All heavy atoms as TSV, in Angstrom:
chain	resi	resn	atom	element	x	y	z
A	1	MET	N	N	-13.138	-1.199	3.287
A	1	MET	CA	C	-11.847	-1.124	3.975
A	1	MET	C	C	-10.730	-1.754	3.125
A	1	MET	O	O	-11.008	-2.796	2.484
A	1	MET	CB	C	-11.943	-1.770	5.370
A	1	MET	CG	C	-10.570	-1.720	6.063
A	1	MET	SD	S	-10.554	-2.335	7.722
A	1	MET	CE	C	-10.919	-4.085	7.495
A	2	PHE	N	N	-9.582	-1.162	3.169
A	2	PHE	CA	C	-8.435	-1.665	2.400
A	2	PHE	C	C	-7.365	-1.964	3.400
A	2	PHE	O	O	-7.045	-1.179	4.295
A	2	PHE	CB	C	-7.982	-0.600	1.407
A	2	PHE	CG	C	-8.989	-0.292	0.357
A	2	PHE	CD1	C	-10.037	0.597	0.595
A	2	PHE	CD2	C	-8.983	-0.954	-0.863
A	2	PHE	CE1	C	-10.988	0.878	-0.343
A	2	PHE	CE2	C	-9.939	-0.659	-1.811
A	2	PHE	CZ	C	-10.938	0.230	-1.590
A	3	GLU	N	N	-6.807	-3.160	3.290
A	3	GLU	CA	C	-5.768	-3.609	4.220
A	3	GLU	C	C	-4.468	-3.933	3.538
A	3	GLU	O	O	-4.537	-4.637	2.508
A	3	GLU	CB	C	-6.255	-4.804	5.020
A	3	GLU	CG	C	-5.512	-5.048	6.289
A	3	GLU	CD	C	-6.205	-6.035	7.223
A	3	GLU	OE1	O	-7.238	-6.562	6.883
A	3	GLU	OE2	O	-5.675	-6.192	8.345
A	4	LEU	N	N	-3.369	-3.429	4.040
A	4	LEU	CA	C	-2.056	-3.656	3.438
A	4	LEU	C	C	-1.433	-4.768	4.241
A	4	LEU	O	O	-1.307	-4.681	5.474
A	4	LEU	CB	C	-1.263	-2.359	3.473
A	4	LEU	CG	C	0.089	-2.346	2.835
A	4	LEU	CD1	C	-0.045	-2.673	1.364
A	4	LEU	CD2	C	0.764	-0.988	3.052
A	5	TRP	N	N	-0.866	-5.782	3.564
A	5	TRP	CA	C	-0.201	-6.896	4.194
A	5	TRP	C	C	1.190	-7.106	3.718
A	5	TRP	O	O	1.516	-6.862	2.594
A	5	TRP	CB	C	-1.003	-8.221	3.865
A	5	TRP	CG	C	-2.242	-8.367	4.662
A	5	TRP	CD1	C	-3.448	-7.769	4.466
A	5	TRP	CD2	C	-2.356	-9.118	5.867
A	5	TRP	NE1	N	-4.327	-8.145	5.440
A	5	TRP	CE2	C	-3.700	-8.950	6.327
A	5	TRP	CE3	C	-1.506	-9.910	6.601
A	5	TRP	CZ2	C	-4.183	-9.584	7.433
A	5	TRP	CZ3	C	-1.991	-10.548	7.785
A	5	TRP	CH2	C	-3.338	-10.331	8.145
A	6	ASP	N	N	2.059	-7.542	4.675
A	6	ASP	CA	C	3.386	-8.042	4.360
A	6	ASP	C	C	3.169	-9.552	4.204
A	6	ASP	O	O	3.073	-10.286	5.231
A	6	ASP	CB	C	4.360	-7.780	5.452
A	6	ASP	CG	C	5.782	-8.198	5.154
A	6	ASP	OD1	O	5.909	-9.348	4.653
A	6	ASP	OD2	O	6.719	-7.436	5.397
A	7	ALA	N	N	3.230	-10.053	2.976
A	7	ALA	CA	C	2.968	-11.467	2.749
A	7	ALA	C	C	4.037	-12.368	3.231
A	7	ALA	O	O	3.779	-13.509	3.664
A	7	ALA	CB	C	2.771	-11.684	1.225
A	8	GLU	N	N	5.224	-11.916	3.303
A	8	GLU	CA	C	6.382	-12.722	3.814
A	8	GLU	C	C	6.213	-12.969	5.319
A	8	GLU	O	O	6.422	-14.093	5.745
A	8	GLU	CB	C	7.748	-11.990	3.490
A	8	GLU	CG	C	8.946	-12.846	3.869
A	8	GLU	CD	C	10.157	-12.143	3.385
A	8	GLU	OE1	O	10.735	-11.322	4.141
A	8	GLU	OE2	O	10.629	-12.430	2.274
A	9	LEU	N	N	5.899	-11.960	6.053
A	9	LEU	CA	C	5.742	-12.074	7.486
A	9	LEU	C	C	4.333	-12.464	7.897
A	9	LEU	O	O	4.129	-12.886	9.088
A	9	LEU	CB	C	6.143	-10.736	8.152
A	9	LEU	CG	C	7.597	-10.325	7.968
A	9	LEU	CD1	C	7.800	-8.968	8.639
A	9	LEU	CD2	C	8.526	-11.332	8.511
A	10	GLY	N	N	3.368	-12.292	6.976
A	10	GLY	CA	C	2.001	-12.669	7.310
A	10	GLY	C	C	1.325	-11.681	8.344
A	10	GLY	O	O	0.512	-12.127	9.117
A	11	ILE	N	N	1.712	-10.416	8.199
A	11	ILE	CA	C	1.177	-9.453	9.200
A	11	ILE	C	C	0.524	-8.259	8.448
A	11	ILE	O	O	0.935	-7.929	7.378
A	11	ILE	CB	C	2.218	-8.900	10.134
A	11	ILE	CG1	C	3.397	-8.205	9.410
A	11	ILE	CG2	C	2.776	-9.970	11.064
A	11	ILE	CD1	C	4.363	-7.501	10.326
A	12	SER	N	N	-0.519	-7.705	9.085
A	12	SER	CA	C	-1.108	-6.555	8.511
A	12	SER	C	C	-0.300	-5.327	8.808
A	12	SER	O	O	0.190	-5.204	9.944
A	12	SER	CB	C	-2.504	-6.397	9.162
A	12	SER	OG	O	-3.089	-5.164	8.773
A	13	LEU	N	N	-0.116	-4.463	7.846
A	13	LEU	CA	C	0.613	-3.242	8.069
A	13	LEU	C	C	-0.269	-2.008	8.270
A	13	LEU	O	O	0.163	-0.912	8.468
A	13	LEU	CB	C	1.525	-2.971	6.846
A	13	LEU	CG	C	2.594	-4.056	6.550
A	13	LEU	CD1	C	3.326	-3.732	5.310
A	13	LEU	CD2	C	3.477	-4.239	7.736
A	14	GLY	N	N	-1.553	-2.279	8.183
A	14	GLY	CA	C	-2.539	-1.220	8.464
A	14	GLY	C	C	-3.780	-1.360	7.676
A	14	GLY	O	O	-3.845	-2.027	6.583
A	15	ALA	N	N	-4.850	-0.698	8.140
A	15	ALA	CA	C	-6.140	-0.671	7.491
A	15	ALA	C	C	-6.453	0.752	7.097
A	15	ALA	O	O	-6.112	1.656	7.858
A	15	ALA	CB	C	-7.229	-1.255	8.375
A	16	PHE	N	N	-7.057	0.924	5.930
A	16	PHE	CA	C	-7.247	2.252	5.380
A	16	PHE	C	C	-8.676	2.360	4.836
A	16	PHE	O	O	-9.244	1.429	4.368
A	16	PHE	CB	C	-6.261	2.528	4.229
A	16	PHE	CG	C	-4.855	2.333	4.673
A	16	PHE	CD1	C	-4.252	1.111	4.539
A	16	PHE	CD2	C	-4.172	3.370	5.177
A	16	PHE	CE1	C	-2.909	0.923	4.957
A	16	PHE	CE2	C	-2.794	3.207	5.603
A	16	PHE	CZ	C	-2.175	1.966	5.478
A	17	ALA	N	N	-9.300	3.562	5.013
A	17	ALA	CA	C	-10.629	3.799	4.563
A	17	ALA	C	C	-10.775	3.764	3.059
A	17	ALA	O	O	-11.836	3.499	2.505
A	17	ALA	CB	C	-11.125	5.091	5.150
A	18	SER	N	N	-9.694	4.209	2.366
A	18	SER	CA	C	-9.776	4.291	0.865
A	18	SER	C	C	-8.584	3.587	0.246
A	18	SER	O	O	-7.514	3.457	0.875
A	18	SER	CB	C	-9.880	5.709	0.431
A	18	SER	OG	O	-8.619	6.407	0.589
A	19	GLU	N	N	-8.720	3.231	-1.035
A	19	GLU	CA	C	-7.592	2.686	-1.772
A	19	GLU	C	C	-6.511	3.721	-1.925
A	19	GLU	O	O	-5.330	3.419	-1.836
A	19	GLU	CB	C	-8.064	2.192	-3.150
A	19	GLU	CG	C	-6.921	1.551	-3.952
A	19	GLU	CD	C	-7.341	1.023	-5.268
A	19	GLU	OE1	O	-8.516	1.151	-5.651
A	19	GLU	OE2	O	-6.446	0.475	-5.964
A	20	ASP	N	N	-6.855	5.005	-2.103
A	20	ASP	CA	C	-5.822	6.038	-2.221
A	20	ASP	C	C	-4.959	6.143	-1.014
A	20	ASP	O	O	-3.723	6.321	-1.064
A	20	ASP	CB	C	-6.467	7.357	-2.501
A	20	ASP	CG	C	-6.916	7.604	-3.959
A	20	ASP	OD1	O	-6.520	6.753	-4.796
A	20	ASP	OD2	O	-7.718	8.479	-4.269
A	21	GLU	N	N	-5.599	6.016	0.169
A	21	GLU	CA	C	-4.762	6.032	1.437
A	21	GLU	C	C	-3.827	4.893	1.506
A	21	GLU	O	O	-2.667	5.010	1.878
A	21	GLU	CB	C	-5.686	6.031	2.646
A	21	GLU	CG	C	-6.439	7.335	2.877
A	21	GLU	CD	C	-7.394	7.211	4.019
A	21	GLU	OE1	O	-7.594	6.123	4.566
A	21	GLU	OE2	O	-7.982	8.308	4.381
A	22	ALA	N	N	-4.327	3.679	1.086
A	22	ALA	CA	C	-3.479	2.451	1.139
A	22	ALA	C	C	-2.345	2.584	0.172
A	22	ALA	O	O	-1.179	2.260	0.493
A	22	ALA	CB	C	-4.330	1.244	0.828
A	23	LEU	N	N	-2.623	3.076	-1.079
A	23	LEU	CA	C	-1.615	3.257	-2.103
A	23	LEU	C	C	-0.512	4.322	-1.658
A	23	LEU	O	O	0.658	4.180	-1.947
A	23	LEU	CB	C	-2.165	3.601	-3.436
A	23	LEU	CG	C	-3.000	2.429	-4.047
A	23	LEU	CD1	C	-3.652	2.917	-5.302
A	23	LEU	CD2	C	-2.191	1.200	-4.276
A	24	ALA	N	N	-1.005	5.377	-0.965
A	24	ALA	CA	C	-0.064	6.369	-0.427
A	24	ALA	C	C	0.862	5.701	0.564
A	24	ALA	O	O	2.069	6.015	0.643
A	24	ALA	CB	C	-0.798	7.543	0.190
A	25	ALA	N	N	0.381	4.786	1.388
A	25	ALA	CA	C	1.137	4.059	2.387
A	25	ALA	C	C	2.202	3.164	1.674
A	25	ALA	O	O	3.375	3.152	2.071
A	25	ALA	CB	C	0.286	3.207	3.283
A	26	VAL	N	N	1.790	2.524	0.643
A	26	VAL	CA	C	2.752	1.684	-0.165
A	26	VAL	C	C	3.849	2.578	-0.752
A	26	VAL	O	O	5.064	2.234	-0.651
A	26	VAL	CB	C	2.018	0.952	-1.340
A	26	VAL	CG1	C	3.021	0.291	-2.260
A	26	VAL	CG2	C	1.046	-0.073	-0.767
A	27	LYS	N	N	3.479	3.686	-1.280
A	27	LYS	CA	C	4.449	4.623	-1.890
A	27	LYS	C	C	5.434	5.092	-0.827
A	27	LYS	O	O	6.646	5.109	-1.006
A	27	LYS	CB	C	3.774	5.780	-2.550
A	27	LYS	CG	C	4.625	6.653	-3.384
A	27	LYS	CD	C	3.784	7.598	-4.134
A	27	LYS	CE	C	4.614	8.479	-5.042
A	27	LYS	NZ	N	3.830	9.372	-5.901
A	28	LEU	N	N	4.929	5.446	0.357
A	28	LEU	CA	C	5.788	5.914	1.457
A	28	LEU	C	C	6.746	4.841	1.900
A	28	LEU	O	O	7.882	5.032	2.125
A	28	LEU	CB	C	4.911	6.381	2.594
A	28	LEU	CG	C	5.606	6.964	3.817
A	28	LEU	CD1	C	6.349	8.235	3.430
A	28	LEU	CD2	C	4.602	7.272	4.928
A	29	LEU	N	N	6.231	3.570	2.054
A	29	LEU	CA	C	7.048	2.472	2.392
A	29	LEU	C	C	8.173	2.278	1.437
A	29	LEU	O	O	9.334	2.019	1.820
A	29	LEU	CB	C	6.232	1.163	2.522
A	29	LEU	CG	C	5.350	1.043	3.806
A	29	LEU	CD1	C	4.427	-0.158	3.608
A	29	LEU	CD2	C	6.227	0.899	5.023
A	30	CYS	N	N	7.902	2.349	0.174
A	30	CYS	CA	C	8.895	2.191	-0.854
A	30	CYS	C	C	9.940	3.291	-0.796
A	30	CYS	O	O	11.166	3.014	-0.956
A	30	CYS	CB	C	8.249	2.138	-2.274
A	30	CYS	SG	S	7.299	0.670	-2.598
A	31	GLU	N	N	9.506	4.510	-0.613
A	31	GLU	CA	C	10.430	5.625	-0.492
A	31	GLU	C	C	11.325	5.486	0.725
A	31	GLU	O	O	12.546	5.755	0.646
A	31	GLU	CB	C	9.669	6.928	-0.444
A	31	GLU	CG	C	9.045	7.321	-1.752
A	31	GLU	CD	C	8.030	8.493	-1.639
A	31	GLU	OE1	O	7.788	8.982	-0.502
A	31	GLU	OE2	O	7.480	8.861	-2.669
A	32	GLN	N	N	10.827	5.011	1.845
A	32	GLN	CA	C	11.570	4.865	3.078
A	32	GLN	C	C	12.559	3.642	3.036
A	32	GLN	O	O	13.457	3.647	3.746
A	32	GLN	CB	C	10.613	4.773	4.300
A	32	GLN	CG	C	9.858	6.011	4.569
A	32	GLN	CD	C	8.886	5.849	5.699
A	32	GLN	OE1	O	8.471	4.715	6.061
A	32	GLN	NE2	N	8.419	6.948	6.266
A	33	SER	N	N	12.245	2.665	2.228
A	33	SER	CA	C	13.019	1.446	2.189
A	33	SER	C	C	14.201	1.551	1.261
A	33	SER	O	O	15.034	0.640	1.188
A	33	SER	CB	C	12.171	0.263	1.801
A	33	SER	OG	O	11.813	0.384	0.438
A	34	HIS	N	N	14.366	2.671	0.570
A	34	HIS	CA	C	15.495	2.910	-0.360
A	34	HIS	C	C	15.720	1.766	-1.347
A	34	HIS	O	O	16.845	1.274	-1.546
A	34	HIS	CB	C	16.785	3.146	0.453
A	34	HIS	CG	C	16.661	4.241	1.444
A	34	HIS	ND1	N	16.638	5.519	1.093
A	34	HIS	CD2	C	16.586	4.199	2.791
A	34	HIS	CE1	C	16.508	6.270	2.178
A	34	HIS	NE2	N	16.501	5.503	3.221
A	35	GLY	N	N	14.578	1.325	-1.967
A	35	GLY	CA	C	14.659	0.378	-3.020
A	35	GLY	C	C	14.348	-1.059	-2.614
A	35	GLY	O	O	14.005	-1.896	-3.390
A	36	SER	N	N	14.459	-1.355	-1.317
A	36	SER	CA	C	14.155	-2.701	-0.801
A	36	SER	C	C	12.624	-2.765	-0.702
A	36	SER	O	O	11.961	-1.917	-0.178
A	36	SER	CB	C	14.775	-2.935	0.556
A	36	SER	OG	O	14.364	-4.144	1.043
A	37	ARG	N	N	12.070	-3.888	-1.268
A	37	ARG	CA	C	10.614	-3.971	-1.307
A	37	ARG	C	C	10.149	-5.309	-0.727
A	37	ARG	O	O	10.543	-6.382	-1.162
A	37	ARG	CB	C	10.076	-3.865	-2.761
A	37	ARG	CG	C	10.342	-2.515	-3.322
A	37	ARG	CD	C	9.829	-2.364	-4.708
A	37	ARG	NE	N	10.040	-1.026	-5.149
A	37	ARG	CZ	C	9.893	-0.671	-6.371
A	37	ARG	NH1	N	9.494	-1.544	-7.271
A	37	ARG	NH2	N	10.138	0.575	-6.739
A	38	ALA	N	N	9.336	-5.247	0.322
A	38	ALA	CA	C	8.735	-6.414	0.949
A	38	ALA	C	C	7.632	-6.867	-0.011
A	38	ALA	O	O	7.073	-6.155	-0.795
A	38	ALA	CB	C	8.141	-6.062	2.297
A	39	PRO	N	N	7.295	-8.205	0.071
A	39	PRO	CA	C	6.177	-8.708	-0.739
A	39	PRO	C	C	4.801	-8.241	-0.190
A	39	PRO	O	O	4.315	-8.827	0.711
A	39	PRO	CB	C	6.342	-10.191	-0.612
A	39	PRO	CG	C	7.106	-10.401	0.684
A	39	PRO	CD	C	7.986	-9.233	0.845
A	40	LEU	N	N	4.416	-7.103	-0.644
A	40	LEU	CA	C	3.198	-6.500	-0.112
A	40	LEU	C	C	1.977	-6.986	-0.864
A	40	LEU	O	O	2.030	-7.366	-2.062
A	40	LEU	CB	C	3.281	-4.977	-0.235
A	40	LEU	CG	C	4.435	-4.291	0.441
A	40	LEU	CD1	C	4.473	-2.800	0.086
A	40	LEU	CD2	C	4.335	-4.483	1.918
A	41	GLY	N	N	0.821	-6.895	-0.200
A	41	GLY	CA	C	-0.479	-7.214	-0.859
A	41	GLY	C	C	-1.491	-6.258	-0.321
A	41	GLY	O	O	-1.487	-5.812	0.822
A	42	LEU	N	N	-2.456	-5.914	-1.188
A	42	LEU	CA	C	-3.564	-5.036	-0.856
A	42	LEU	C	C	-4.844	-5.826	-0.989
A	42	LEU	O	O	-5.164	-6.354	-2.009
A	42	LEU	CB	C	-3.565	-3.799	-1.791
A	42	LEU	CG	C	-4.642	-2.789	-1.452
A	42	LEU	CD1	C	-4.509	-2.248	-0.070
A	42	LEU	CD2	C	-4.618	-1.647	-2.492
A	43	ILE	N	N	-5.626	-5.858	0.118
A	43	ILE	CA	C	-6.863	-6.640	0.204
A	43	ILE	C	C	-7.994	-5.706	0.484
A	43	ILE	O	O	-7.869	-4.799	1.319
A	43	ILE	CB	C	-6.744	-7.746	1.275
A	43	ILE	CG1	C	-5.639	-8.682	0.967
A	43	ILE	CG2	C	-8.060	-8.429	1.428
A	43	ILE	CD1	C	-5.317	-9.675	2.050
A	44	GLN	N	N	-9.116	-5.893	-0.197
A	44	GLN	CA	C	-10.273	-5.048	-0.023
A	44	GLN	C	C	-11.351	-5.869	0.669
A	44	GLN	O	O	-11.665	-7.037	0.302
A	44	GLN	CB	C	-10.829	-4.556	-1.363
A	44	GLN	CG	C	-12.057	-3.645	-1.214
A	44	GLN	CD	C	-12.549	-3.148	-2.526
A	44	GLN	OE1	O	-12.155	-3.563	-3.580
A	44	GLN	NE2	N	-13.427	-2.126	-2.449
A	45	ASP	N	N	-11.929	-5.318	1.737
A	45	ASP	CA	C	-13.026	-5.861	2.542
A	45	ASP	C	C	-12.691	-7.253	3.041
A	45	ASP	O	O	-13.618	-8.124	3.113
A	45	ASP	CB	C	-14.326	-5.894	1.666
A	45	ASP	CG	C	-14.801	-4.468	1.354
A	45	ASP	OD1	O	-14.550	-3.541	2.177
A	45	ASP	OD2	O	-15.325	-4.277	0.256
A	46	GLY	N	N	-11.483	-7.510	3.331
A	46	GLY	CA	C	-11.061	-8.770	3.950
A	46	GLY	C	C	-11.120	-10.003	3.056
A	46	GLY	O	O	-10.850	-11.099	3.545
A	47	GLN	N	N	-11.407	-9.807	1.756
A	47	GLN	CA	C	-11.524	-11.023	0.965
A	47	GLN	C	C	-11.014	-10.891	-0.523
A	47	GLN	O	O	-10.636	-11.861	-1.145
A	47	GLN	CB	C	-12.926	-11.502	0.902
A	47	GLN	CG	C	-13.954	-10.436	0.453
A	47	GLN	CD	C	-15.355	-10.919	0.580
A	47	GLN	OE1	O	-15.669	-12.071	0.861
A	47	GLN	NE2	N	-16.324	-10.008	0.444
A	48	THR	N	N	-10.992	-9.644	-1.038
A	48	THR	CA	C	-10.548	-9.531	-2.441
A	48	THR	C	C	-9.169	-8.973	-2.544
A	48	THR	O	O	-8.881	-7.887	-2.067
A	48	THR	CB	C	-11.530	-8.531	-3.195
A	48	THR	OG1	O	-12.888	-8.996	-3.029
A	48	THR	CG2	C	-11.234	-8.371	-4.654
A	49	VAL	N	N	-8.260	-9.742	-3.150
A	49	VAL	CA	C	-6.909	-9.307	-3.395
A	49	VAL	C	C	-6.893	-8.361	-4.630
A	49	VAL	O	O	-7.224	-8.806	-5.722
A	49	VAL	CB	C	-5.934	-10.483	-3.601
A	49	VAL	CG1	C	-4.555	-10.013	-3.860
A	49	VAL	CG2	C	-5.937	-11.467	-2.413
A	50	LEU	N	N	-6.517	-7.120	-4.372
A	50	LEU	CA	C	-6.492	-6.142	-5.468
A	50	LEU	C	C	-5.191	-6.135	-6.208
A	50	LEU	O	O	-5.171	-6.015	-7.436
A	50	LEU	CB	C	-6.796	-4.732	-4.920
A	50	LEU	CG	C	-8.127	-4.515	-4.297
A	50	LEU	CD1	C	-8.228	-3.091	-3.773
A	50	LEU	CD2	C	-9.255	-4.826	-5.263
A	51	ALA	N	N	-4.081	-6.307	-5.529
A	51	ALA	CA	C	-2.770	-6.312	-6.160
A	51	ALA	C	C	-1.730	-6.837	-5.155
A	51	ALA	O	O	-1.880	-6.633	-3.995
A	51	ALA	CB	C	-2.395	-4.917	-6.634
A	52	THR	N	N	-0.642	-7.375	-5.720
A	52	THR	CA	C	0.442	-7.829	-4.819
A	52	THR	C	C	1.763	-7.523	-5.555
A	52	THR	O	O	1.846	-7.247	-6.746
A	52	THR	CB	C	0.386	-9.335	-4.696
A	52	THR	OG1	O	0.425	-10.033	-5.914
A	52	THR	CG2	C	-0.877	-9.785	-3.939
A	53	GLY	N	N	2.822	-7.529	-4.750
A	53	GLY	CA	C	4.187	-7.441	-5.304
A	53	GLY	C	C	4.424	-6.204	-6.154
A	53	GLY	O	O	3.978	-5.124	-5.795
A	54	GLU	N	N	5.113	-6.445	-7.230
A	54	GLU	CA	C	5.456	-5.363	-8.183
A	54	GLU	C	C	4.249	-4.690	-8.756
A	54	GLU	O	O	4.262	-3.501	-8.983
A	54	GLU	CB	C	6.361	-5.856	-9.279
A	54	GLU	CG	C	7.765	-6.098	-8.863
A	54	GLU	CD	C	8.514	-4.863	-8.334
A	54	GLU	OE1	O	8.374	-3.749	-8.969
A	54	GLU	OE2	O	9.143	-4.931	-7.313
A	55	ALA	N	N	3.164	-5.477	-9.005
A	55	ALA	CA	C	1.928	-4.826	-9.503
A	55	ALA	C	C	1.365	-3.811	-8.548
A	55	ALA	O	O	0.867	-2.781	-8.944
A	55	ALA	CB	C	0.899	-5.888	-9.838
A	56	LEU	N	N	1.440	-4.071	-7.233
A	56	LEU	CA	C	1.005	-3.159	-6.248
A	56	LEU	C	C	1.878	-1.944	-6.189
A	56	LEU	O	O	1.400	-0.826	-6.131
A	56	LEU	CB	C	0.917	-3.826	-4.861
A	56	LEU	CG	C	0.512	-2.979	-3.709
A	56	LEU	CD1	C	-0.820	-2.258	-3.988
A	56	LEU	CD2	C	0.465	-3.777	-2.435
A	57	VAL	N	N	3.157	-2.118	-6.243
A	57	VAL	CA	C	4.082	-0.966	-6.229
A	57	VAL	C	C	3.851	-0.152	-7.464
A	57	VAL	O	O	3.812	1.128	-7.362
A	57	VAL	CB	C	5.567	-1.460	-6.121
A	57	VAL	CG1	C	6.536	-0.327	-6.359
A	57	VAL	CG2	C	5.836	-2.211	-4.856
A	58	GLU	N	N	3.723	-0.725	-8.663
A	58	GLU	CA	C	3.431	0.012	-9.866
A	58	GLU	C	C	2.159	0.835	-9.737
A	58	GLU	O	O	2.053	1.995	-10.171
A	58	GLU	CB	C	3.447	-0.860	-11.041
A	58	GLU	CG	C	4.840	-1.395	-11.391
A	58	GLU	CD	C	4.771	-2.399	-12.558
A	58	GLU	OE1	O	3.776	-2.485	-13.280
A	58	GLU	OE2	O	5.818	-3.133	-12.667
A	59	ARG	N	N	1.098	0.174	-9.151
A	59	ARG	CA	C	-0.170	0.829	-8.981
A	59	ARG	C	C	-0.008	2.034	-8.089
A	59	ARG	O	O	-0.589	3.099	-8.378
A	59	ARG	CB	C	-1.112	-0.192	-8.319
A	59	ARG	CG	C	-2.593	0.226	-8.318
A	59	ARG	CD	C	-3.371	-1.004	-7.861
A	59	ARG	NE	N	-4.754	-0.710	-7.874
A	59	ARG	CZ	C	-5.704	-1.647	-7.961
A	59	ARG	NH1	N	-5.360	-2.940	-8.078
A	59	ARG	NH2	N	-6.998	-1.327	-7.939
A	60	ALA	N	N	0.738	1.906	-6.998
A	60	ALA	CA	C	0.955	3.003	-6.067
A	60	ALA	C	C	1.749	4.101	-6.710
A	60	ALA	O	O	1.429	5.292	-6.518
A	60	ALA	CB	C	1.672	2.532	-4.810
A	61	MET	N	N	2.752	3.800	-7.452
A	61	MET	CA	C	3.635	4.766	-8.107
A	61	MET	C	C	2.921	5.535	-9.230
A	61	MET	O	O	3.322	6.651	-9.507
A	61	MET	CB	C	4.896	4.209	-8.547
A	61	MET	CG	C	5.781	3.608	-7.467
A	61	MET	SD	S	6.232	4.840	-6.238
A	61	MET	CE	C	7.255	3.961	-5.153
A	62	SER	N	N	1.950	4.908	-9.812
A	62	SER	CA	C	1.254	5.540	-10.954
A	62	SER	C	C	0.190	6.541	-10.471
A	62	SER	O	O	-0.353	7.322	-11.303
A	62	SER	CB	C	0.613	4.470	-11.805
A	62	SER	OG	O	-0.489	3.852	-11.218
A	63	LYS	N	N	-0.117	6.582	-9.172
A	63	LYS	CA	C	-1.104	7.485	-8.686
A	63	LYS	C	C	-0.583	8.919	-8.654
A	63	LYS	O	O	0.684	9.078	-8.694
A	63	LYS	CB	C	-1.547	7.147	-7.234
A	63	LYS	CG	C	-2.375	5.889	-7.160
A	63	LYS	CD	C	-3.587	6.007	-7.974
A	63	LYS	CE	C	-4.860	6.100	-7.123
A	63	LYS	NZ	N	-6.008	6.189	-7.909
A	64	ASN	N	N	-1.374	9.878	-8.568
A	64	ASN	CA	C	-0.929	11.294	-8.476
A	64	ASN	C	C	0.050	11.427	-7.290
A	64	ASN	O	O	-0.128	10.773	-6.256
A	64	ASN	CB	C	-2.098	12.213	-8.293
A	64	ASN	CG	C	-2.956	12.335	-9.514
A	64	ASN	OD1	O	-2.452	12.082	-10.655
A	64	ASN	ND2	N	-4.190	12.592	-9.355
A	65	PRO	N	N	1.014	12.287	-7.355
A	65	PRO	CA	C	2.037	12.410	-6.370
A	65	PRO	C	C	1.534	12.983	-5.055
A	65	PRO	O	O	2.235	12.950	-4.051
A	65	PRO	CB	C	3.060	13.380	-6.972
A	65	PRO	CG	C	2.354	14.080	-8.061
A	65	PRO	CD	C	1.296	13.157	-8.506
A	66	ARG	N	N	0.282	13.477	-4.957
A	66	ARG	CA	C	-0.224	13.992	-3.705
A	66	ARG	C	C	-0.222	12.889	-2.674
A	66	ARG	O	O	-0.500	11.752	-2.960
A	66	ARG	CB	C	-1.619	14.611	-3.916
A	66	ARG	CG	C	-2.656	13.532	-4.187
A	66	ARG	CD	C	-4.037	14.178	-4.305
A	66	ARG	NE	N	-5.009	13.217	-4.741
A	66	ARG	CZ	C	-5.638	12.340	-3.922
A	66	ARG	NH1	N	-5.428	12.378	-2.618
A	66	ARG	NH2	N	-6.486	11.509	-4.386
A	67	SER	N	N	0.025	13.278	-1.461
A	67	SER	CA	C	0.061	12.313	-0.406
A	67	SER	C	C	-1.215	12.355	0.479
A	67	SER	O	O	-1.513	13.330	1.147
A	67	SER	CB	C	1.262	12.520	0.512
A	67	SER	OG	O	1.171	11.634	1.644
A	68	VAL	N	N	-2.037	11.379	0.375
A	68	VAL	CA	C	-3.257	11.286	1.174
A	68	VAL	C	C	-2.961	11.255	2.623
A	68	VAL	O	O	-3.660	11.774	3.476
A	68	VAL	CB	C	-4.145	10.098	0.722
A	68	VAL	CG1	C	-5.334	9.962	1.545
A	68	VAL	CG2	C	-4.508	10.231	-0.746
A	69	LEU	N	N	-1.842	10.575	2.967
A	69	LEU	CA	C	-1.443	10.397	4.377
A	69	LEU	C	C	-1.138	11.747	5.118
A	69	LEU	O	O	-1.309	11.822	6.227
A	69	LEU	CB	C	-0.310	9.425	4.475
A	69	LEU	CG	C	-0.521	8.027	4.078
A	69	LEU	CD1	C	0.757	7.218	4.197
A	69	LEU	CD2	C	-1.640	7.376	4.946
A	70	THR	N	N	-0.668	12.666	4.320
A	70	THR	CA	C	-0.191	13.939	4.934
A	70	THR	C	C	-1.082	15.086	4.603
A	70	THR	O	O	-0.818	16.184	5.028
A	70	THR	CB	C	1.238	14.268	4.540
A	70	THR	OG1	O	1.280	14.397	3.119
A	70	THR	CG2	C	2.227	13.243	4.986
A	71	SER	N	N	-2.225	14.891	3.903
A	71	SER	CA	C	-3.065	15.984	3.586
A	71	SER	C	C	-3.709	16.473	4.880
A	71	SER	O	O	-4.023	15.789	5.776
A	71	SER	CB	C	-4.138	15.529	2.560
A	71	SER	OG	O	-4.954	14.559	3.137
A	72	GLY	N	N	-3.904	17.800	4.907
A	72	GLY	CA	C	-4.522	18.410	6.046
A	72	GLY	C	C	-3.584	18.707	7.210
A	72	GLY	O	O	-4.003	19.137	8.255
A	73	GLN	N	N	-2.292	18.506	7.011
A	73	GLN	CA	C	-1.370	18.827	8.076
A	73	GLN	C	C	-0.738	20.208	7.847
A	73	GLN	O	O	-0.628	20.676	6.771
A	73	GLN	CB	C	-0.228	17.796	8.141
A	73	GLN	CG	C	-0.727	16.477	8.612
A	73	GLN	CD	C	0.435	15.515	8.779
A	73	GLN	OE1	O	1.581	15.797	8.590
A	73	GLN	NE2	N	0.094	14.321	9.219
């Protein structure tokens, strides 16, 4: 499980079955915020920090442009 966190507020923004789904959510948040970026963090299995801040945003933006969140609609 992959969990997306807002580190500034200390709240979970959602849990995802795959890293691709979580990164698609980061990308969508960035697109919706018009350049404003919260201090996000991606955690795997409740214990491993995979990426935070700009590194997480760069990781999300470098993925293929397909949207895992909207596939199948």
